[in-house]
C-alpha positions in Angstrom: -14.3 35.8 -22.5 -10.6 36.8 -23.1 -8.5 34.8 -25.5 -6.3 33.3 -22.8 -9.3 32.0 -20.8 -10.9 30.6 -24.0 -7.6 28.7 -24.7 -7.4 27.4 -21.1 -11.0 26.2 -21.2 -10.5 24.5 -24.6 -7.3 22.9 -23.5 -8.9 21.6 -20.3 -11.7 20.1 -22.2 -9.5 18.4 -24.8 -6.9 17.2 -22.3 -9.6 15.6 -20.2 -11.3 14.0 -23.2 -8.3 13.0 -25.3 -5.3 13.1 -23.0 -2.0 15.0 -23.6 -0.7 13.1 -26.6 -3.9 13.3 -28.7 -4.6 17.0 -28.1 -2.8 19.2 -30.5 -2.1 22.9 -30.2 -4.1 23.3 -33.4 -7.1 21.4 -32.0 -7.0 23.5 -28.8 -6.8 26.8 -30.9 -9.7 25.7 -33.1 -11.9 24.9 -30.1 -10.9 28.2 -28.5 -11.6 30.0 -31.8 -8.0 31.4 -31.7 -4.9 31.3 -33.7 -2.5 28.4 -32.8 0.3 31.0 -32.4 -1.7 32.6 -29.6 -1.7 29.4 -27.7 2.1 29.3 -27.7 2.4 33.1 -27.1 0.1 32.8 -24.0 1.4 29.6 -22.5 4.9 28.9 -24.0 4.2 25.3 -25.1 1.5 22.6 -25.1 3.2 21.0 -22.1 3.1 24.2 -20.0 -0.5 24.7 -21.0 -1.2 21.1 -19.9 0.5 21.6 -16.5 -1.4 24.9 -15.9 -4.8 23.4 -16.7 -4.5 19.9 -15.2 -4.3 20.6 -11.5 -6.5 18.1 -9.6 -7.7 18.9 -6.1 -9.5 17.0 -3.5 -11.5 18.7 -0.9 -9.6 17.6 2.2 -11.6 19.7 4.7 -14.0 16.8 5.4 -10.9 14.8 6.4 -9.6 17.3 8.9 -12.6 17.1 11.4 -13.0 13.3 11.3 -11.6 11.4 14.3 -8.5 9.4 13.3 -10.4 6.1 14.0 -12.9 7.0 11.1 -10.4 8.5 8.7 -10.0 5.4 6.5 -13.7 5.1 5.5 -14.1 8.9 5.2 -11.0 9.2 3.0 -12.4 6.6 0.6 -15.8 8.3 0.7 -14.3 11.7 -0.2 -12.2 10.3 -3.0 -15.2 8.6 -4.5 -17.5 11.6 -4.0 -15.1 13.9 -5.9 -14.7 11.3 -8.7 -16.1 13.2 -11.6 -13.8 16.2 -11.5 -10.8 14.4 -10.0 -10.8 11.3 -12.3 -10.6 13.3 -15.6 -7.5 15.2 -14.4 -6.0 12.1 -12.8 -6.4 10.1 -16.0 -4.9 13.0 -18.1 -1.9 13.1 -15.8 -1.4 9.3 -15.9 -1.8 9.2 -19.7 0.7 12.0 -20.1 3.2 10.8 -17.5 5.7 9.8 -20.2 6.7 13.5 -20.3 9.1 14.2 -17.4 7.3 17.4 -16.3 3.9 15.7 -16.3 5.3 12.8 -14.4 6.6 15.4 -11.9 3.1 16.9 -11.6 1.7 13.4 -11.0 4.2 12.9 -8.1 3.3 16.4 -6.8 -0.4 15.5 -6.9 0.4 12.2 -5.0 2.2 14.1 -2.3 -0.2 17.0 -1.9 -3.5 15.2 -2.4 -2.8 12.0 -0.6 0.5 11.9 1.5 0.5 15.3 3.1 -3.2 15.3 4.3 -2.6 11.8 5.8 0.8 12.6 7.3 -0.7 15.7 9.0 -3.2 13.3 10.8 -0.8 10.5 11.8 1.1 11.2 15.0 4.0 9.2 16.4 6.6 6.9 15.0 6.0 5.4 11.7 3.6 8.1 10.6 5.3 8.8 7.3 5.5 5.1 6.3 1.8 4.7 7.2 0.8 7.8 5.2 2.7 6.6 2.2 1.3 3.1 2.4 -2.2 4.5 2.8 -1.6 6.8 -0.3 -0.4 3.8 -2.2 -3.6 1.9 -1.2 -5.8 4.8 -2.4 -3.7 4.9 -5.6 -4.5 1.2 -6.2 -8.2 2.0 -5.9 -8.0 4.9 -8.4 -6.0 2.7 -10.8 -8.6 -0.1 -10.7 -11.5 2.3 -11.1 -10.2 4.9 -13.5 -7.2 3.5 -15.4 -8.3 -0.2 -15.8 -12.0 0.7 -15.6 -12.9 -2.4 -13.5 -16.5 -2.8 -14.4 -17.3 -4.9 -11.4 -15.9 -2.3 -9.0 -17.5 0.6 -10.9 -20.9 -1.1 -10.5 -20.4 -2.3 -6.9 -22.4 -0.7 -4.2 -20.5 2.5 -3.2 -21.3 2.1 0.5 -19.8 -1.4 0.5 -16.7 -0.2 -1.3 -16.3 2.6 1.2 -16.8 0.1 4.1 -14.4 -2.6 2.9 -11.7 -0.4 1.3 -12.0 2.1 4.1 -11.4 -0.7 6.6 -8.2 -1.8 4.8 -7.1 1.8 4.8 -7.9 2.2 8.5 -5.7 -0.8 9.3 -2.8 1.0 7.8 -3.6 4.4 9.5 -4.2 3.0 13.0 -2.6 -0.4 13.2 -3.3 -2.6 16.2 -0.6 -2.1 18.9 
């Protein structure tokens, strides 16, 4: 594997496990079996390496074909199903959000992963407010599960969480007239 890819892989591993602040360029280089100077030469800085490697994505395709009346539950289901990959990156971004560029990435993730897919599905007046409120509601769930580590919610029946939280989300997405 080329040096650049070994560095990316090592950085991704350490940033997910330790977060931004506790992952040093030397630690990344050691895990990649490379010189620390090569990390900087290839990526410019630890911050730029972090931004390149910590790019969460959510498979929004299952959200596009679902009727709007079922989107709340399906959205919660998709977020929880992609939890393993998404949570590590999300947590690394939250932990590193004291850095302005990392905070900017977190805002971008919020917009691209939550707001835009919802906004694309919400017709009519008030669609943007509903999309942003729905994204905030999802953010609250992620915070409780992954930042706080709410043991009760983590152990709760996933189907029940999807039903109950999805229902709350659906009320925002398709409010009663």
